[in-house]
N, CA and C of each residue as an Amber inpcrd file, in Angstrom:
protein
   480
  58.3000000 -57.1140000  35.7020000  57.6830000 -58.3620000  36.0510000
  56.2620000 -58.0810000  36.5210000  55.3200000 -58.9180000  36.1210000
  53.9380000 -58.7260000  36.5120000  53.8000000 -58.9130000  38.0170000
  52.9730000 -58.0830000  38.6150000  52.7810000 -58.2160000  40.0550000
  51.7860000 -59.3300000  40.3500000  51.9710000 -59.9450000  41.4800000
  51.0630000 -60.9990000  41.9190000  49.8140000 -60.3490000  42.5000000
  48.6470000 -60.8630000  42.1030000  47.4040000 -60.3310000  42.6400000
  47.0850000 -61.0430000  43.9430000  46.2190000 -60.4220000  44.7470000
  45.8660000 -60.9830000  46.0480000  44.6840000 -61.9480000  45.9330000
  44.1250000 -62.0950000  44.7620000  43.0050000 -63.0070000  44.5690000
  43.4430000 -64.1590000  43.6750000  42.7180000 -65.2310000  43.7710000
  43.0450000 -66.4070000  42.9600000  42.7200000 -66.1230000  41.5030000
  43.6290000 -66.4630000  40.6430000  43.4220000 -66.2710000  39.2110000
  42.4030000 -67.2940000  38.7310000  41.4420000 -66.8550000  37.9530000
  40.4520000 -67.7640000  37.3800000  41.0240000 -68.2900000  36.0750000
  41.0930000 -69.6040000  35.9700000  41.6370000 -70.2350000  34.7780000
  40.4830000 -70.7910000  33.9540000  40.4450000 -70.3940000  32.6950000
  39.4130000 -70.8820000  31.7840000  39.8230000 -72.2550000  31.2570000
  39.2660000 -73.3110000  31.8310000  39.6890000 -74.6630000  31.4720000
  38.8480000 -75.2870000  30.3680000  37.6930000 -74.7440000  30.0870000
  36.8480000 -75.3090000  29.0390000  37.5280000 -75.1170000  27.6880000
  37.7940000 -76.2140000  27.0120000  38.4380000 -76.1980000  25.6960000
  39.8000000 -75.4980000  25.7150000  40.4590000 -75.5270000  26.8450000
  41.7870000 -74.9070000  26.9830000  41.7920000 -73.4820000  26.4450000
  40.7950000 -72.7020000  26.8650000  40.6710000 -71.3260000  26.3810000
  41.5860000 -70.3420000  27.0960000  42.1150000 -70.7110000  28.2430000
  42.9680000 -69.7940000  28.9880000  44.2420000 -69.5180000  28.1850000
  44.6600000 -68.2470000  28.0960000  45.8710000 -67.9300000  27.3200000
  47.1040000 -68.7040000  27.7800000  47.2540000 -68.9130000  29.0830000
  48.4170000 -69.6570000  29.5790000  48.3750000 -71.1100000  29.1040000
  47.2120000 -71.7360000  29.1700000  47.0920000 -73.1220000  28.7100000
  47.3640000 -73.2220000  27.2090000  46.8300000 -72.2850000  26.4660000
  47.0440000 -72.2940000  25.0120000  48.5080000 -72.0580000  24.6840000
  49.1470000 -71.1370000  25.4130000  50.5680000 -70.8710000  25.1790000
  51.3900000 -72.1210000  25.4760000  51.0590000 -72.8250000  26.5650000
  51.7910000 -74.0440000  26.9220000  51.6440000 -75.1020000  25.8120000
  50.4460000 -75.2800000  25.3170000  50.2130000 -76.2800000  24.2630000
  51.0190000 -75.9420000  23.0180000  50.9980000 -74.6920000  22.6100000
  51.7530000 -74.2760000  21.4220000  53.2500000 -74.4260000  21.6600000
  53.7320000 -74.0200000  22.8330000  55.1480000 -74.1440000  23.1520000
  55.5840000 -75.6110000  23.1200000  54.8170000 -76.4890000  23.7510000
  55.1660000 -77.9100000  23.7950000  55.1620000 -78.5250000  22.3910000
  54.1470000 -78.2430000  21.6160000  54.0840000 -78.7960000  20.2530000
  55.2280000 -78.2800000  19.3920000  55.5120000 -76.9940000  19.5140000
  56.6050000 -76.4070000  18.7290000  57.9350000 -77.0140000  19.1310000
  58.1690000 -77.1350000  20.4240000  59.4110000 -77.7300000  20.9010000
  59.5860000 -79.1430000  20.3360000  58.5580000 -79.9480000  20.4260000
  58.6720000 -81.3340000  19.9480000  58.8930000 -81.4000000  18.4370000
  58.2580000 -80.5180000  17.7050000  58.4490000 -80.4880000  16.2540000
  59.8900000 -80.1110000  15.9120000  60.3970000 -79.0820000  16.5550000
  61.7770000 -78.6470000  16.2950000  62.7690000 -79.7060000  16.7760000
  62.5050000 -80.3100000  17.9260000  63.3990000 -81.3400000  18.4410000
  63.4910000 -82.5250000  17.4700000  62.3800000 -82.9090000  16.8590000
  62.4170000 -84.0020000  15.8720000  63.3070000 -83.6350000  14.6890000
  63.2020000 -82.4100000  14.2180000  64.0320000 -81.9700000  13.0880000
  65.5060000 -81.9540000  13.4710000  65.8170000 -81.4490000  14.6560000
  67.2030000 -81.3790000  15.1120000  67.7410000 -82.7900000  15.3600000
  66.9090000 -83.6630000  15.9060000  67.3200000 -85.0550000  16.1360000
  67.6330000 -85.7630000  14.8270000  66.8260000 -85.5090000  13.8050000
  67.0960000 -86.1110000  12.4870000  68.4410000 -85.6400000  11.9460000
  68.7410000 -84.3610000  12.1520000  70.0240000 -83.8570000  11.6840000
  71.1710000 -84.5380000  12.4220000  71.0540000 -84.6810000  13.7430000
  72.0960000 -85.3690000  14.5130000  72.2190000 -86.8260000  14.0400000
  71.0920000 -87.4640000  13.7900000  71.0960000 -88.8640000  13.3290000
  71.7940000 -89.0060000  11.9820000  71.7260000 -87.9770000  11.1520000
  72.4330000 -88.0140000   9.8670000  73.9350000 -88.1640000  10.0580000
  74.4140000 -87.8300000  11.2500000  75.8430000 -87.9450000  11.5690000
  76.1110000 -89.1280000  12.5000000  75.1000000 -89.9890000  12.6710000
  75.2540000 -91.1740000  13.5020000  75.2240000 -90.8900000  14.9920000
  74.5990000 -89.7850000  15.3780000  74.5550000 -89.3850000  16.7840000
  73.1230000 -89.1900000  17.2460000  72.8980000 -89.4310000  18.5380000
  71.6320000 -89.0240000  19.1330000  71.7230000 -87.5340000  19.4370000
  70.5850000 -86.9240000  19.7130000  70.6060000 -85.5020000  20.0450000
  71.3920000 -85.2670000  21.3390000  71.3100000 -86.1920000  22.2850000
  72.0640000 -86.0540000  23.5380000  73.5660000 -86.1570000  23.2800000
  73.9760000 -87.0930000  22.4250000  75.3950000 -87.2180000  22.0870000
  75.8940000 -85.9580000  21.3930000  75.1060000 -85.4640000  20.4530000
  75.4840000 -84.2440000  19.7540000  75.6090000 -83.0890000  20.7420000
  74.6540000 -82.9810000  21.6700000  74.6640000 -81.8800000  22.6380000
  75.9060000 -81.9280000  23.5290000  76.3250000 -83.1220000  23.9390000
  77.5380000 -83.2450000  24.7510000  78.7510000 -82.8070000  23.9440000
  78.8690000 -83.2840000  22.7070000  80.0000000 -82.8880000  21.8590000
  80.0200000 -81.3780000  21.6530000  78.8510000 -80.8060000  21.4110000
  78.7570000 -79.3710000  21.1720000  79.1470000 -78.5920000  22.4240000
  78.6990000 -79.0240000  23.6000000  79.0520000 -78.3410000  24.8490000
  80.5580000 -78.3830000  25.0790000  81.1660000 -79.5360000  24.8580000
  82.6110000 -79.6680000  25.0540000  83.3810000 -78.8620000  24.0060000
  82.8540000 -78.7890000  22.8060000  83.4720000 -78.0230000  21.7260000
  83.5190000 -76.5390000  22.0810000  82.4030000 -76.0190000  22.6060000
  82.3260000 -74.5900000  22.8870000  82.8620000 -74.1950000  24.2570000
  82.8400000 -75.0960000  25.2200000  83.2220000 -74.7340000  26.5810000
  84.4880000 -75.4200000  27.0680000  84.9970000 -76.3900000  26.3200000
  86.1790000 -77.1210000  26.7600000  85.7950000 -78.2280000  27.7220000
  86.7910000 -78.9100000  28.3050000  86.5030000 -80.0040000  29.2390000
  85.5920000 -79.5330000  30.3720000  84.6120000 -80.3740000  30.7040000
  83.6450000 -80.0310000  31.7470000  83.4150000 -81.2120000  32.6790000
  83.1260000 -80.9350000  33.9560000  82.7170000 -82.0110000  34.8580000
  81.3850000 -82.6040000  34.3650000  81.2110000 -83.9070000  34.5500000
  79.9810000 -84.5500000  34.0890000  78.7470000 -83.8890000  34.7100000
  78.8260000 -83.5030000  35.9730000  77.6950000 -82.8490000  36.6240000
  77.3290000 -81.5320000  35.9730000  78.3280000 -80.7960000  35.5180000
  78.0520000 -79.5220000  34.8460000  77.4200000 -79.7610000  33.4800000
  77.8600000 -80.7950000  32.7860000  77.2370000 -81.1350000  31.4980000
  75.7780000 -81.4880000  31.7310000  75.5210000 -82.2600000  32.7640000
  74.1620000 -82.6440000  33.1170000  73.2910000 -81.4100000  33.3430000
  73.8030000 -80.4400000  34.0810000  73.0570000 -79.2110000  34.3450000
  72.8370000 -78.3850000  33.0820000  73.8680000 -78.2780000  32.2550000
  73.7500000 -77.5090000  31.0180000  72.6930000 -78.0810000  30.0870000
  72.6470000 -79.4050000  30.0030000  71.7530000 -80.0640000  29.0560000
  70.4210000 -80.4530000  29.6700000  70.2450000 -80.1560000  30.9570000
  68.9920000 -80.4330000  31.6560000  68.6110000 -81.9110000  31.6110000
  69.5850000 -82.7600000  31.8510000  69.3340000 -84.1970000  31.9120000
  69.9460000 -84.7560000  33.1950000  69.5600000 -85.9730000  33.5350000
  70.0480000 -86.5650000  34.7770000  71.5130000 -86.9520000  34.6650000
  72.1590000 -87.0540000  35.8240000  73.5610000 -87.4670000  35.8700000
  73.7180000 -88.8690000  35.2870000  72.7590000 -89.7400000  35.5560000
  72.8110000 -91.0970000  35.0090000  72.7700000 -91.1090000  33.4930000
  71.9630000 -90.2480000  32.9220000  71.8740000 -90.1790000  31.4630000
  73.1800000 -89.6550000  30.8730000  73.7800000 -88.6450000  31.5100000
  75.0510000 -88.1160000  31.0100000  76.1250000 -89.1900000  31.0750000
  76.1440000 -89.9430000  32.1500000  77.1240000 -91.0320000  32.2710000
  76.9790000 -92.0000000  31.1060000  75.7550000 -92.3740000  30.7850000
  75.5070000 -93.3020000  29.6740000  75.9430000 -92.6810000  28.3450000
  75.5650000 -91.4280000  28.1090000  75.9040000 -90.7580000  26.8500000
  77.4220000 -90.6440000  26.7110000  78.1040000 -90.2460000  27.7760000
  79.5620000 -90.1360000  27.7300000  80.1940000 -91.5070000  27.5280000
  79.6250000 -92.5480000  28.1460000  80.1130000 -93.9160000  27.9040000
  80.0780000 -94.2360000  26.4100000  78.9620000 -93.9300000  25.7690000
  78.8060000 -94.2210000  24.3400000  79.7930000 -93.4170000  23.4950000
  79.9610000 -92.1570000  23.8220000  80.9060000 -91.3110000  23.0800000
  82.3430000 -91.7620000  23.3090000  82.6380000 -92.2250000  24.5130000
  83.9780000 -92.7060000  24.8330000  84.2780000 -93.9870000  24.0400000
  83.3000000 -94.8800000  23.9460000  83.4810000 -96.1220000  23.1770000
  83.7790000 -95.8290000  21.7050000  83.2270000 -94.7340000  21.2040000
  83.4290000 -94.3690000  19.8030000  84.6880000 -93.5330000  19.5950000
  85.3700000 -93.2130000  20.6930000  86.6260000 -92.4750000  20.5920000
  86.4710000 -90.9740000  20.4580000  85.2890000 -90.4440000  20.7670000
  85.0400000 -89.0130000  20.6200000  85.3140000 -88.2230000  21.8990000
  85.2220000 -88.8960000  23.0430000  85.3460000 -88.2400000  24.3430000
  86.2320000 -89.0920000  25.2350000  86.9860000 -88.4350000  26.0960000
  87.7870000 -89.1310000  27.1130000  87.4460000 -88.5500000  28.4750000
  87.4320000 -89.4100000  29.4610000  87.2310000 -88.9530000  30.8400000
  88.5880000 -88.5540000  31.4110000  88.5740000 -87.5150000  32.2420000
  89.7980000 -87.0310000  32.8740000  89.5180000 -86.7490000  34.3420000
  90.5500000 -86.8690000  35.1390000  90.4900000 -86.4300000  36.5420000
  91.5780000 -85.3840000  36.7220000  91.3100000 -84.4120000  37.5480000
  92.2610000 -83.3350000  37.8080000  92.9970000 -83.6140000  39.1090000
  94.2350000 -83.2380000  39.1470000  95.0440000 -83.4230000  40.3530000
  94.4140000 -82.7930000  41.5840000  93.8850000 -81.5710000  41.3840000
  93.3770000 -80.8140000  42.5300000  92.1360000 -81.4430000  43.1720000
  91.3630000 -82.2190000  42.4190000  90.1930000 -82.8940000  42.9950000
  89.8920000 -84.1300000  42.1620000  90.4170000 -85.2450000  42.5760000
  90.2860000 -86.4860000  41.8090000  88.8790000 -87.0710000  41.8890000
  88.0370000 -86.4980000  42.7540000  86.6580000 -86.9950000  42.8500000
  85.8120000 -86.5710000  41.6490000  86.1680000 -85.4660000  41.0280000
  85.3820000 -84.9180000  39.9250000  85.8770000 -85.5060000  38.6130000
  84.9300000 -86.0420000  37.8450000  85.2590000 -86.6140000  36.5410000
  84.8860000 -85.6020000  35.4650000  85.8560000 -85.3010000  34.6080000
  85.6570000 -84.3810000  33.4930000  85.4940000 -85.1880000  32.2150000
  84.7860000 -84.6050000  31.2690000  84.7470000 -85.1460000  29.9140000
  85.4520000 -84.1360000  29.0190000  86.2290000 -84.6480000  28.0820000
  86.9530000 -83.7880000  27.1410000  86.9000000 -84.4180000  25.7640000
  86.8750000 -83.5820000  24.7500000  86.9230000 -84.0870000  23.3790000
  88.2870000 -84.7140000  23.1060000  88.2700000 -85.8180000  22.3920000
  89.5120000 -86.3750000  21.8620000  89.7820000 -85.6650000  20.5370000
  90.9650000 -85.8350000  19.9630000  91.1920000 -85.2510000  18.6370000
  90.1540000 -85.7180000  17.6090000  89.7560000 -86.9850000  17.6880000
  88.7400000 -87.5070000  16.7610000  87.3970000 -86.8290000  16.9960000
  87.0370000 -86.6410000  18.2680000  85.7860000 -85.9670000  18.5950000
  85.7930000 -84.5220000  18.1580000  86.9220000 -83.8400000  18.3600000
  87.0450000 -82.4380000  17.9360000  86.9280000 -82.3380000  16.4140000
  87.5720000 -83.2390000  15.7150000  87.5050000 -83.2320000  14.2520000
  86.0580000 -83.4250000  13.7830000  85.3460000 -84.3580000  14.4200000
  83.9570000 -84.6130000  14.0360000  83.0870000 -83.3880000  14.2750000
  83.1300000 -82.8200000  15.4650000  82.2380000 -81.7010000  15.7700000
  82.6160000 -80.4650000  14.9620000  83.8870000 -80.2530000  14.7000000
  84.2830000 -79.1340000  13.8400000  83.7320000 -79.2990000  12.4380000
  83.6430000 -80.5300000  11.9890000  83.1190000 -80.8000000  10.6470000
  81.6100000 -80.6470000  10.5790000  80.8860000 -81.1480000  11.5840000
  79.4260000 -81.2110000  11.4680000  78.6940000 -80.0290000  12.1060000
  79.3280000 -79.3120000  13.0270000  78.6100000 -78.2420000  13.7060000
  78.1370000 -77.1320000  12.7660000  78.9480000 -76.6580000  11.8300000
  78.4590000 -75.5780000  10.9610000  77.1740000 -75.9540000  10.2020000
  77.0960000 -77.1730000   9.7130000  75.8810000 -77.6180000   9.0090000
  74.7110000 -77.7030000   9.9780000  74.9630000 -78.2130000  11.1640000
  73.9130000 -78.3220000  12.1790000  73.3730000 -76.9300000  12.5370000
  74.2650000 -75.9710000  12.7180000  73.8560000 -74.6030000  13.0220000
  73.0130000 -74.0290000  11.8760000  73.3930000 -74.3560000  10.6430000
  72.6260000 -73.8880000   9.4840000  71.2190000 -74.4830000   9.4940000
  71.1040000 -75.7630000   9.8150000  69.7980000 -76.4240000   9.8740000
  68.9080000 -75.7160000  10.8970000  69.4500000 -75.4320000  12.0650000
  68.6630000 -74.7600000  13.0980000  68.2820000 -73.3570000  12.6460000
  69.2270000 -72.6390000  12.0580000  68.9240000 -71.2880000  11.5750000
  67.8000000 -71.3250000  10.5450000  67.8240000 -72.3090000   9.6690000
  66.7690000 -72.4220000   8.6550000  65.4110000 -72.7170000   9.2820000
  65.3900000 -73.4980000  10.3630000  64.1240000 -73.7740000  11.0400000
  63.5030000 -72.4840000  11.5700000  64.3500000 -71.5500000  11.9800000
  63.8720000 -70.3020000  12.5780000  63.7300000 -69.1700000  11.5660000
  64.0830000 -69.4180000  10.3160000  64.0100000 -68.3660000   9.3010000
  62.5920000 -67.8560000   9.0500000  61.5890000 -68.5790000   9.5010000
  60.2140000 -68.1080000   9.3640000  59.9970000 -66.8550000  10.2140000
  60.8440000 -66.6710000  11.2140000  60.7850000 -65.4890000  12.0760000
  61.8880000 -64.5100000  11.6840000  61.5980000 -63.2320000  11.8000000
  62.6320000 -62.2280000  11.5630000  63.6460000 -62.3070000  12.7070000
  64.8500000 -61.7700000  12.5000000  65.8080000 -61.7250000  13.6110000
  65.2330000 -61.0240000  14.8480000  64.4560000 -59.9760000  14.6490000
  63.8370000 -59.2780000  15.7800000  62.8530000 -60.1970000  16.5030000
  62.0450000 -60.9420000  15.7560000  61.1060000 -61.8790000  16.3770000
  61.8500000 -62.9890000  17.1270000  62.9570000 -63.4510000  16.5640000
  63.7480000 -64.4720000  17.2410000  64.3020000 -63.9340000  18.5590000
  64.7870000 -62.7040000  18.5400000  65.3000000 -62.0850000  19.7740000
  64.1870000 -61.8600000  20.7880000  63.0110000 -61.4290000  20.3110000
  61.8580000 -61.2460000  21.2050000  61.4600000 -62.5840000  21.8350000
  61.4100000 -63.6290000  21.0260000  61.0370000 -64.9500000  21.5270000
  62.0330000 -65.4220000  22.5830000  63.3150000 -65.2630000  22.2970000
  64.3450000 -65.6670000  23.2480000  64.2000000 -64.9040000  24.5570000
  63.9760000 -63.6060000  24.4650000  63.8270000 -62.7720000  25.6570000
  62.6000000 -63.1960000  26.4690000  61.4820000 -63.4150000  25.8040000
  60.2450000 -63.8020000  26.4900000  60.3890000 -65.1780000  27.1320000
  60.9500000 -66.1300000  26.4000000  61.1150000 -67.4740000  26.9560000
  62.0940000 -67.4720000  28.1200000  63.1510000 -66.6630000  28.0280000
  64.1060000 -66.5670000  29.1300000  63.4220000 -65.9810000  30.3590000
  62.6370000 -64.9370000  30.1670000  61.9010000 -64.3200000  31.2700000
  60.9770000 -65.3450000  31.9230000  60.2510000 -66.0860000  31.1270000
  59.3380000 -67.1050000  31.6440000  60.1050000 -68.1740000  32.4140000
  61.1760000 -68.6900000  31.8170000  61.9450000 -69.7530000  32.4560000
  62.5780000 -69.3130000  33.7610000  63.1910000 -68.1340000  33.7740000
  63.8340000 -67.6440000  34.9910000  62.8100000 -67.3660000  36.0940000
  61.6590000 -66.8330000  35.7170000  60.6330000 -66.5230000  36.6980000
  60.0480000 -67.8020000  37.3050000  59.7380000 -68.7640000  36.4600000
  59.2140000 -70.0390000  36.9700000  60.2460000 -70.7060000  37.8740000
  61.4870000 -70.7030000  37.4320000  62.5610000 -71.3050000  38.2260000
  62.7010000 -70.6310000  39.5870000  62.6730000 -69.3100000  39.6030000
  62.8080000 -68.5590000  40.8630000  61.6080000 -68.7840000  41.7770000
  60.4240000 -68.7810000  41.2010000  59.2120000 -68.9370000  42.0030000
  59.0310000 -70.3510000  42.5370000  59.5640000 -71.3190000  41.8350000
  59.4170000 -72.7180000  42.2540000  60.6450000 -73.2290000  43.0000000
  61.6840000 -72.4030000  43.0800000  62.8820000 -72.7900000  43.7990000
  63.7180000 -73.8160000  43.0710000  63.6520000 -73.8270000  41.7520000
  64.4330000 -74.7710000  40.9480000  65.6910000 -74.1030000  40.5270000
């Protein structure tokens, strides 16, 4: 990890010449471009990206408390409640309470929801893999490692 210097870092703000500012701009633009492509794929199955993400989380991790889904997907508890409401209305998800703690509400896939995500997830994974095919597997691993380092460091330094 880079050491913190004892002097204030000079940031080149003219024309966003500072490497950190330029990296942020590229990261944000890339994220939004990829998110649009992934959202279109989810929409092809009649789902929003948030709905797809909830189904995918439940598919891979099993029943989860709504608060944990919220944390995994980095969205507010209110948004997860709305998304789960929509999925429940469509018969893809059911809410459950556990005997040991009835205060916690879990979301679980219904058989219909499991059937849907089992059918569409492989194609969705292929779409994402194709988006990243411009990078070699080594570059993809390097990018993941660098972004994880950045995210964990910012989170630790900001107390998030």
